[in-house]
N, C-alpha and C positions, 0 to 999 in steps of 0.2 A: 832148550828148544831145538828142534831139528834132529833129535836123536830118537832112535828106536829102542833105547835102553831105559828101563825103569828100575830105579834102586829102591828096594823095600827092605828096611831093617838091615842094611848092608849087603843084601843079596841082589844080584843083578838079574833082571827078567828082560828077555828079548821080546819086544812087542811087534805085532804084525806091521804096523805103520808108525811114523814118527809122530812125536808130539808137536803141536803147533799152537799159534796164537790166532784166534778168530775174534774179531771185534773187541779186542783187549782181554780175552779170556783164554786160559790154557785149555786145550781140548786133547784128550787122551782116548784111546781106543777102549770101548766098553768091555771088551774081553779082558783086557789087561787089568783094569780097575776091579772088575768083578771077581777075577780069579785072585788078585792080591787080597781081596776081602774075604776069601774063603768060599765064594759061590762057584757053582758049576754052570758053565755056559754051553749051551747046544745049539747048532744050527740045523734047521729042517729045510733042506733043499727043495723038497716038493712043495711046501707052503710058503717058502722064502720068509720064515720067521726065526727069531732068536728066543730062546727060553733061558732065563736066568734063575737058578734056584739056590 
């Protein structure tokens, strides 16, 4: 907790923000988790939306 480094299969991935605990649950940035699972993440500034494919 409190780190912005995610380790996936021995590889270190730098996340935009740090992992933290909220109400007893670990919270990670969506982009980091989605990317680690092989998804593409896109931010649309005009619409203020995130697309995960």
